[in-house]
N, C-alpha and C positions, 0 to 999 in steps of 0.2 A: 636578670634579677627581676623577681616578681614583687610588686608592691601592692598590698591590699588596701584599698581606700576604706575608710570607716563608712558604715551605712548612713544614709541620709538623715536618719533620726537619731544619730549618735550625739551625745552631749558635746558641746564645744570644749576643747581642752583649754584650761586656763592656767595650769601649772605643769611643770615638768621637773624631773630629777636632774640637777646640775652635775657638773664634773666631779665635785667633791662630795656628792651624795645629798646635798641640801635641796629642798624643794623651792623652786623659783617660779615667779609668775611668767606666763608666756610673754615673749617679746623682749626679755632681758638679754642683753648681749653677753655671751659667754665665750665666743670665739671671735677672732678678728675677721674671719671670712666664712661665708656660708654659700654652699653650692645648692642649686635647685634643678630638678629635672621635670619637664612637662609643666612648667609654671604658666601663668597667663601670658608671658612674653617668651615662651619657649623654654630654653635651658640656659643657665648662666651662673654668675658669681656675684654676690652682694656682700656688703660689709656690716650689715646690722641684722639682728634676728627679726626685727620688725619688718624690714624689707623682704626677708625670706618668707615671713607669714603672708605678706601682701601678695607675693608671687604664687604661693601654694594653696592658700585658703580658698576653698570653693573650686579649685581647678582639679578636674577629674584625673586620677592616676598620677598626681604630682607627688614629689617627695623632696626633702631637703636634708642637709647635713652640715654640721659645723666642722671647720678645719683651722689648724694653727697657721697654715701658710696659704697664700694664694695659689702657689704651684700645686699643692695637694688638691685644692678645690677644683682647679682647672683639669687636672688628670681625671678626677671623679666625674666631672661634667662631660669632658671630651670623650671618655670611654663610652658613655651612654649615647652621645651624639653620633659617634662613629658606628656604633652597633645598631642604633634604631632609626636614624634619619633616612638612610637609603631606602629602607622598607616603606617608611612613611611617605617619602617623595614619590616612590613608585605607585603607591595607592592614590596619592593626590593627582598624579599625571593621568592615571586610568580614569579617575573621576572627571578630570578636566576634558579628556578626549570624549567621554560620554556626553558631557554637557555641550561641547562644541558640536557634536553630530546632532543633538536634539535642537540646538539653535539653528543649524543649517536647514534641518527638516522643517522647522516652524517657519523660517523665512521663505522656503520654497512653497509651502502651503499658502502663505499669505499673499504670494504673487500670482496664484492660480485664478 
């Protein structure tokens, strides 16, 4: 799934179209559960739209969605975690190995 983030200069969203077609202010609870991906604290499930916005606002490549049940939200979040986190962990491990070798080289040079 590809999620396009709005440009940095995009106006802040203050309203959205609700389930019944009415225009609602951002932050109004419409679902009992909200899933988020790539939020400030990773990916997870929250119970208020405000908490969803807190996780996703300003977090690059984040997205969220409302659900009627916690199980549905967890399936949506878990499918992303299972698909994406192994790749992210591999990238982080490679970066860590590079940092570790740079640290060892710097320590060797410092003792010369």
